[in-house]
N, C-alpha and C positions, 0 to 999 in steps of 0.2 A: 546651335552647335550640338553635334551628337556626342554622347558619352558612352562609356563601356558599362554594360549591365553587369555589375559585380556578382550579383546573386546567380544570374544565368551562367556566367563563366564558371563559378564554383560548382554548380549543379552538373555541368557537362564535363567536368574534369574526371578522369579515371580514378578509381578508388586508390588511395595511398599517395595521390599527387601532392597534397600539402606537405607531407613528410619529405618527398623528393625535392620539392621547391626549397624547403627550409635547408636541406643538406647542400643543395647547389649554391645557394646564396649565403650560407653560413649564418642564417637567421634562426631564431627560435620558432617553434610551431605556433606559439601564441601570436607573434608578430605577423607571420604569414596569414594565419586565420583572421587576424584583426584587419588586415588590408581589405579582405572581402566584406568586412562590416563597415568600411569607410574610415578605419583608423590608419595611423602611420602613413600619411601621404608621401613621406619621403621615400618609402619603399614601394609605392604603388606601381610605378612604371616597370621596375625590374621584376617584380613578382608577376605582373600581368604579362610581360613579354614571354616569360617561361611558361606560364599557364596557357597562353594562346598557342604556343608551339606544341604543347602536349595535346591540346584538343585537336589541332591540325594533324599531328602525327597519328592520333587515334582514327580520325576520319580517313586518312590516306591508307592506313592499315586495313580498315574495313573495305575500302574500295578494291584494294589488291586481293583480298580474300574473295570478294564477290566475283571479280574478274576470273580468278582461278577456278571458282565454282562453276562459272559459265562455260569455261573451256572443258571442264569435266562433265558438263551436262547435268549438274545437280543444283543449279540455281533456279529454283522455282518458288512457288508460294510457300513451300515448307521451309525455305532457307532464309534466315535473317540474322542480323546481329543487333539485338535490342540493347537497351541500356543496362549492360552488365548483368542481365538476367541469364543465369546459367541453366542449362538443360537439367531438369529434375523430373524423374518419373513420379507421377502422382499415383500413389496407391490408394486402396480403399480406406480412407481415413477422413476426418473432418478437415476440410481445406481451410487454411489460414490466409490472411491477407499477404503475408510474406511468400506463401506458396504461389499465389497468383502473380506476384511481382516477378518471380523467377521463371515463369513459364515462357517458352519460346512460342512462336506463332502457331506451330502445329499443335502443341499441347493446349494452347488457349482455345483453338478452334474445336478440339476434341472435348474440352471441358464445357464450352458453351453449348455444344450439341447434347452433351450428357445431361445438363441441367435445363435444357430446353429454353435457353435465354436468347432473346432477339437482339440483345445489345451488341454493338460492334464498335471498335475503336474509331472507325471513320465517322461515326455519328457525332463525335466530339471534336473533330478537326475543323479548323477555320483559318482564315487569312491572318488573323492576329493572335493565333494560338500556336505555341511551340509544340513540337511532336511530343515532348515529355509531359507538358501540361495536359495535352489532350489524352495521353495514355493514363495519367493519374486520375483524371476525371472519369474516364471509362472504368477504371478499376473501382473507383469510389461508388459509381452507380451500380456496378455489378455486385459489390459487397452489400449495398443497401438491398438490392433485389434478392440476394441469396442469404441475407441475414448473417453476414460475416463481419466481425469487428475490425474496424479500420484503425490504423495508427494515427492518432491525432496529436497536435501540438500540445494540447492540454495534458494528455497522458504522458508525453515526454517530459514536460515541465515538472511532473510529480515524481519521476524516476530518479533513483540514486545511481551511482556509478555502476553498481552490479547489474541493475536492471537495464541500464543503457548498453552495457557490454553484451548482455544476453540478447537484447533486441537486435543489436547490430549483427550478432552472430547468426540470428535467424535469417536476416536478409543477405548477409555475405559470410558464408562459412569460412572463407579465407581470412577473415578479420583477425588481427592480432591485437589484443588489448594493450600490449606494451608499446604499440606504435603511437599511442597518444598519451601524453604525460598524465600520471595519476595524481592530479592536483585539481583544485577548483576550476582553474582556467581550462585545463585539459578536459574536465568533465563537461564544461559548457561548450567547448569545441565539438566534442562528440555528440552532444545533444543537438547542436545546430546542424551538424552533418546529417544526422538522422532526419531532422526537420526538412532540410533542403532536398534530400534524396528520396525519402520514403513517405513522409507524412502528407496528409491532405486535409485541408479545412475548406468547407463550402463557403 
């Protein structure tokens, strides 16, 4: 019998979805977050129903954008909608892991040429590997090659709330610290979101 991969669902949710789900269902953020950790089975179906609708809506939106881009003749190798990585011009400075995470395809191709790297995202794709897992492995290998510090689960476990907020802001400039409760459970939720979305462990 097939089951829902709760971790994969959470990772693929757009940023801020947990808050929206909690508001729609009238549940606390702690309960909604706990569902994705296997807790609160009584709320599982209602939470997952909305979560899957959000993921589907995101995919449909991306398809619509690509179709419009094709009609305008701008849908080529330079156009993509990666996992919430916003366009960011990389200036002459030390590139961080978070900078790599936010690059679009064109910026990544330029960076790879600039540092003479032979690594490519396709090298890590496989039948049993999700696109996001493959991309994280690609970034991990690129960071090893270029001696860039990667965000690890161990590092996140040692961070206090201030450090977690600062780290989330690096990856998502639109992050609002007040969107997650400022208590021990909220801190753990934030830590797990960072682990799910941005960390990599070999």
